[in-house]
Each structure stands twice: as C-alpha cells, then as structure tokens.
N, C-alpha and C positions, 0 to 999 in steps of 0.2 A: 230824421231825428229831431228837427225843430218842432214837429207836431207832438212828440212825446211829452208827457206832462199835462197835456190837455186831455182830461179824463174822457170827455165825449165831444170831440170837435164837431162843430156843425158842418154838414156837407157843403153848404154854400161857402163857408170860410175856407175849408180845405180845398175846394175846387178853385176858389180865387187864388189861393196860394200856389196851387199847381200851375194855373194859367200864367201867373207871374214868373214862376220858375222856368217854365218851358220857353216863354218869350225871352227871358234873360239868357237862357242857354243858347237859343238860336242866335242872338246878337253876339254872344261871346264866341261862338264857333266861327261866325263870319269875321269877327275882328281878331281872332286868334292867329289867323294865317295872313301873312303879308301878300301883296299883289304878286310878288315874284314867286312865292311858294304856291299860290293858286295857279299861276301860269305853268309852272313846272308840273304840277299835278295834272293839269289838263293835257299837256303834251304827253305825259306818261299814259294817261287814260286813252288818248287817241291812238297811240302806238299799239298798245295791247289789244284794243278793239280792232284796229286795222289788220293786225296779224291774224287774229282769230277769225274775223269775218272773211278775210281774203282766202284763208285756207278752207273755210267751211263752205263758201259759195262757189269755189272753183269746180267742184263736182257737178254743179247745176248746168254749166255750159257743155259738159261732156256726157250728160246722162243719156241722151238719145243716140250717141255715137259709140260710146264704149260699152254700154249695156244693151240688152235687147230693146228694140225701139218701143215696144208696148210697155215694157217695164219702166223705161225712162219717162215716157209721156204720163203714165199713170202716177209714178212717183212725184213728178213735177206738179201735176194737178193736185195731188194730196197736200203737197207742200203749201200751195197757194190757199187751198181751202182751210187748212188748219192755221195758217197765218191770220186769215180773216176771223176765224172763230176765236183764236187766242187773243187777238187785238180787242175783241168786244167783251170777252167773258173771263179771261185768265190774267192778262198782263196788268191791268189796273189794280185788281185786288192784291196781286202778288207784290207789286212795287209799292203800293200804299201801305201794306202791312210790314214789309221787311226792309224797305228803303231802296234807293237807287243802286248802292254798291252791291248789295246782295242780288238785285235784279240783273245787274251786269254780269256777275259771276254765274248766276243760274243760266242765263241765256247762252253765255259762252260755253259752259260745261255741257249743256244739252246739245248745242251745235256740234260738239265733239262726237256725240252719238251718231249724228247724221253723217259725218265724215267716216266714222268707223263702219257704218252700214254700207256706205258706197264702196269702201275698200274691200269689205267682205264680199259684196255682190260682184265686184270686178274679178274676184279670185275664183269664182265658180262658173260653170258653162253658161253661155248666153241662153236666156229663155227657160232655164231650169227653175224648178219650184223653189230651190234654195235662193236664187236671185230675187224672186218675188218676196220670199220670206224675210230676206235681209233688208232690202231697199225700201219697201213700202212702210213698215213701222218706223224706220229711220227718217223717212220723209215727213211722216206725221210729227215726230219729235222735232224735226228741224223747223216746221212751221210754228209750233209752240215756242221754240227757242227764239225765232226771229221776232215774234210779237212781243215777248217779254224784254228782249234785248233792246229793241228800238224804242219801246216805251220808257225803259229805264234811262236810255241815253238822252232822249228828249227832255225828260224831267231833270236829269243831271245838268244839262245845259242851263235850264232855268235856275236851278239852285246855285250853280257855279257863277252865273251872271250876277245874281243878287249879292253873293259874297264878294265878287270882284269889284262891283260898284261900291260896296260898303268899305272895302279896304283901300280903295284908290284915293280917298280923301277928296272926292268931288272932281277928280280929273277925268273920270269916265261917266257917261250916262248909260242907261240900259241899252239904248240902240247901238252904241259903240261896243259895249261889252258883248252883246249877243252876236254882232257881226264878226268881232275878233275871234270868239270861241268857235263859231260855226265854220269860219273859213279855215282856221287851224285844223279842226277836226277833218274837214273835207280833204285837205291836202294830204295828211297822213293816210286817211282811209283809202283814197283813190290811188296814191302812189304804191301802197302796200298791196292793193288789189292788182295793180300792174305787175308787181314782182311775182306774186303768187301764180297768176294766170300765165304769165310769160314763162315762168319756170316750169310749170306743168306742160305747156305746149312744147318747149324745147326738149324736155325729157321724153315726151311721147314721140317727138320727131326722131330721136336717137334710139327709139324702141326699148326704152326702159319699161320693165314690167309695171302694168297699171296698178296692181295692188301695192307694189313697193312705193310708187309715187305718192299714193294717197295715205299710206302708212306714215310716211314722213310728214305729210300734211297734218295727220292726226296728232303726231308728237308736237309739232309746232303750235297747233290750235290748243292742245291741252296745256302746254307751257304758258301760253298767253292767258288762258282761263285762270290758271293758278296765280299768275302775276296780278290779275285784277283784284285779288284780295288786298293788295297794298294800295289800292285807290282810296283816297281820303273820304271820310264821311263828313258831310256838310250839313249840320243841323239835324233835328229829330225827324222821324218818319212822318208821313202824312197822317197816320193814325194818331200819333202823339200830338201833332199840331192841331188836329181836329178836336182832340180831347181838351186841349188847352183853350180852344176857341169857344167851347161850350161850358162855361163855369157853372151853369145851373144844374148840370148832371151830377148825380151822386157818384162817389168813387166806385161803388160796386157795379154801377151800370156802364162803366167805360169799357165796353167790349166792342170789337170790330163789328160794324154793321155790314154783314156780308152782302145782303141784297142791295144796299146802297152803293157799295163798291162795285158790284157786278154791273150796275146801271150807270156808273160814273162816266163811261164813255158815251153811252146813248143819251145821257142827260144834256150833253152839249148839242144835240141835234136840233134843238129849238133855236139855237143861235145862228142867224143867217151868215155871220162872218165865217163860220166853220165851212160852210158850203161854197161861199165865194172864194175863199182861199184854197179850196180843194182843186181848183182848176189847174194849179201848178202840178199837184200830185197826179191828177188824171192825165194831164198832157204828157208828163214824163213817162207814166206807165204805158200809155198807148204808143208813144213814140219809140220807146225802147223795145216793146214787143213788135212793133212794125219793122224796126231795123233787124231784130233777130229772126223774126218769122218770115219776112218778105224780102228785104233788101239783100240780106245774106244769101238767101236761096235763089232769088231771081237774077241777081246781078253779080255779086262778088264771087261766089263759088263758080258759076259757069265761065266768067271772064278771066279769073286769076287762079282759081284752085281753092280747095278746102283749107289749106294751111293759112291762106291770106285772111280768112274770116277771123281766126284767132289773133293775127297780128293787127288787123284793123280794129278789132274790139279793144285791144291793148292801147291803140292810138286814141280811142275814145276816152278811156280812163286817164291816160296821161294828159290829154288836153284838159280834161276836167280838173285834174290836180293843179295844173299851172293856172288855169283860169280862176279857180277858187281862191288862190292866193291873191291874185290881182283884184278880183272882185271884192274880197274882204278888205284889202287896203283902201280901195276907193270908197267902199261903203262907210268905213270909219272916218275917212277924210270929209265926205259930203254929209255924213250924219243921216243918210237915208238909204233904204234898200229898194225903193220903188224903181229907180232907173235900171237896176239890174234884173228885176222881175221882167221889165220890158225887153231887155237884151235877151234873156233866156227864152221868152215867148217867141221872139222873132227868129231865133236860131231853130227852135222846134218848128216854127211855121215854114221855114225855108226847105226843110226836108221833104214834106209832101208836095210843096210847090215845085221842086226839082223833078219829082217823079211825075207829076200831073202835067206840067206845062213845058218842061225841057226834055225829059227822058234821060235815062242813064245808060242806054245801050251804047256799047263801044267806048265807054269812058276809061276802061282799063285801070291804070294806077290812079287816075283822077277820081276814082270812087272813094278815095280817102276824104273827099270834101264833105259828104253827108256824115261821115263818122266824126270829123272834127266839129261840125255843127252840133251833133248829138253830144259831144263832150262839153261844149260851151253851155248847152242847155242843162246838162247834168250837173255842171258846176253850180248853177243857180239852184237847182233842186236840192243838192246835197248840203249847200252852205246857206245861201241867202234865204231860201224858203223855210228852212228849219229855224233860222233866226227870227223870221216873221212870225211863225207859230209861237215861239217863245215870247215875243213881244205882245201878241194878241191874247195869249192865254197863260199868264204868269201864275205862280203860286200853286194852289191846290187844283187848278184847272189844267196844269201842264200835262199830267199823266194821261188824262182822258183825251186831251187834244192830240198828243202824239200817237196814242193808240188809234184814234180816228184817221190820222195822217197815214199810218201804216196800212190800215184797212183800205183806204181810198186807192193808194198806189197798187196794192195787191189785187184789188178788184179790177183795176184798169188793165193790169197784166193778164189776168185770167180772161176777161172779156175779149181783149184783143186777140189772144191766142185762139179763143173759140171762134171769133168772127173770121179769123184767117182761113178757116176751113169752109166757111159758108158764104162769105162775101167776096166780091171781086176786088181787084187792086184799087180801082178808083174809089170805091166806097170806103175802104180802110184809110186811104190817104185823105179823103174828105173829112173823116172823123177827126184825124189828127190835126188837120188844117183848121177846122172849126174850133176845137178845144184850145189850140194855141192862140187863135185870134181873140178868144174871149178871156184869156188869162189875165192880161193887164187891166182891161176895163173892170173885171170882177175884183181885182185887188184894190183899185181905186174906190169902188163902191164899198168894199169892206172897211177901208179907212174912213170914208165919210160916215158910215154907220157907227163906227167906234168913237169918232169925234162927237157925234150927236149923243151917244150914250154917256160919254164923259161929261159933256156939258149939262145933260139932264141930272147926272149925279151931283155935280157942283151946285146946281140950282136947288136940288133936293136937300143938300146939306145946309144950304143957307136958310131954307124954309124950316128945317128941323130946329134951328136955334130960336126962330120966332115961335114955333110950336111949343118948345119947352117952357116958355114964359106962360103961354095959355094953359099948358098942362098943370103948372104949379098953382095957377088961379083956380082951375077946376078941382084940384085936389083939396084946396082950402074949402071950396064949396061943399065937397063931399064930407069933409070933417065936421061941417056945421050941421049936417043932416043927421038927425037921430035915427032915422029909419034905415040908413044904409048899413048893411052887414059886411064886415071885413071879408068874410068867406066868399062873397059874391063879387068883390072888386076885382078888376083885371090886374094881373101882376105885370 
C-alpha cells in the first residue's frame, strides 16, 4: 500500500523497499518470540517429529522378517535409492520454496503412506503380487519423505538457533544454541524411537496381528503429521530471503529459479569442509549397517535368539537418548563440540576393534557392549554432528548442507549392505575402523579451513574499505573524460 500513489515506481526503488521490508520482517519474527516460547516450540517440534519418525521407521527393521524376504530387501533398497535421489533433487527446492514448516508436514504426511503400504502388505499373503504392489511404491514414497523431512529439520535447526540467539539478549552464542537444540531433539527422537520399536516388538511377541500393529502406527504417525501444522514459522522462506538479497532484480522477474535450487545441494560439493565433515555420517552409516547386517546375524541371534536382536537394538537407542542429553549439556558448558566428535569416533572405532582383535564368540549377554558403544556413537551423530553442520553452513546454505548429510548417511547404509554380501567380515570391520579413525582428524582439518576462510574474509573486508577510496577517485577521473560513454561504464 505504501507503493500506491507512485505512478510508475522504479524497479530499483521497489526492490530496495522489498529488501528492507523482508529484512525487517525477519528481525521482527526473531524478536517477536521470547526464548522460552522458542524453546517450547522446539520441544513440541521434537515430540511430533519423534512420534512420526518412530512409527514410520519401525517397519524398516521388520521388513525382511514379516514380509517376503525378497519383497523386504527390494523395498529397503528402493527406500535408500529414493532417499539419495530426493536429497539431491527434491528436498532443497521443496523446502526453499515452501519453508521448513511445510517441509516437515510434507515429509511426515508422506511417511504415513509408507506405514500404510507396510500395513497393507502385511495383510496379504507373503510373496503375492499384492505384497509387491503395496510395499514397493510405498518404499519409494518413504525415501522421498525422508529426504524432505531431514532437510527441513536441519534447516529449521539453523533458523531456530538464529532466533534463539537473537532473543537471548547475548546470553547465548550460536555454538551453545545449536548444541542445546540438537541435544534436545536427539533425546526426544531416540526415546520415542525406543517406545515405538519396543511396543511393536512386545505386540509381536504376544502374537497381535501384524496389520493391526501397523494400523495403530499409521494412526499415531498421521496424528503427529497433523500436529506439525502448529509448529511456528520463523522468518520468510529461502525464496523470499533470496529475493530480498537481490534488490537489482525487477519485481516481475522474482520467480523461483528451479535449476538453481535443484543444484543447491551439489553447489556445496566444491567446499572441502562438506566432505571432511562427512566422515561422521559415513562412519555412522557403515557402523549401523555393520551392526544390523553382521553382528546381529553372526553373534546375537545365534547366541541369544532372534527376540534379543530387537531388545538390544532398543538398548542402542536408549543409550543414545541418555548420552545425547549429557553430551549436549557438556557441549554448552565447554562451548565446543570437538571433544564429543572424538568420543563418538572412539565408540565407533571400538566396535570393529572388538570384532577383529578380541572376538565376540561366547559373549552371551555381554554382547550388549557393542550395542551400548553404538548408542554413544549414535548420540554424537544425532545431536553433535547436526549442530556442527548448522555451525558450518548457516543461513541459505543449511538446506543444501543437510540434504548432503542425509545423502552421505544413506549411501553409507546402502554400500555397507551391498558389501555385506560380497566382502568378508574382516574387510567390513576394517572399513568401519578406518572411517572412525579418520573422523576426528577430518573434523579438525575442517575447522582449520573454516578459520582460514573467515580470516581471509576479514582481510578482504578491510581491503574493500581502501578500495572504495580508490574507486571514488577513479570515478572522478571517469567524469573528467569526455570520451567515456555512460552506457559502457560498469554498474
């Protein structure tokens, strides 16, 4: 309305006005909510996310046992493939265009389709064409849902940390904010995963119908997805922010650049920090697949029975929830996440070391040790590592960074499951051992590179002030030249 009355506003003036309005709106959104309100919102977000994700991922651990084996393996493979493809080409454009809140809702809603497909597949005869027809499309949808959901969640951590720092009045810095948010999320996420998987295991033990168990899971997941609509919106979408950051564009040309958003995740591939930090994701992916594909089958099931596989998997998630809380508190106290990256890498390192150098034969109930180690390592992956990504890639880089993080973990899972069928035990353990050993040195190198980049940027900003004086002198020289045409001058 302020622009009305200007018969023909100049595009540059209107763009400058919009840029100022978007910036003011972003600040107002961050200052509108108190720190207590933001924390309540984050607790609520973590709970609804944990319920939906716990109900949606429980079918994954039962896919090869409750369904036909070939159907289960094929569906799981499609889930990983579509998660990778969605992380690269779907999640970033979706979240950039519609925002984190709608990204969370979309991911949770489509996850419900995956649960529904599993419940329907479990209700028909094993190996029938109906089982293939129900579960395979649902697995593809589940992969897309995972990519969008985790990209939106990572970007929302970044936006939430920015708002929390702004509302704290200087009491929190960004390192403390991301550590607090990531640890809180991990506690709820892992505890609710424990509840969902343990509940399904107990129901199966008492011979409750499979389709009924996962119909209840579908209802809970759908309720959580609907509740996600009450998550608060913090600031404009990435498209709106990008439009405000380019005031030279005319109003009519402010349309989403689809190709640019499709390549937003791959655009970060030239940053060495992305690949140095990927070691945590790769280590977790290979270690989790090594535990699920090898330790469960070679040690836990033969020594204790199939039911103990589910109980020990629950112990991993429970350990992760408890450790996430303490790691988050310690990270806020020390103001650094580096020591906990080291702790997590050592826990992952100990699992293949036990297999290679000690042996797990006849451990019986002491087999809980590698599951507890996996839980401590997972606590670092679910909380500390996500906080590190938010610190290294803030703002408009967050969506692409977390999409890459999801892709790295998913590829690690997929490759380890593939290698499990073609490589011996020693080779798989050696891969996990090597990745875990490289995780902390790679993190330190990423910090050094980022510190150098920040130092270079500060030096560059200092030089730009000197350059501005030279530029004004050069402009005066240009004005004194009669032969210079304004149309040929650089803007």
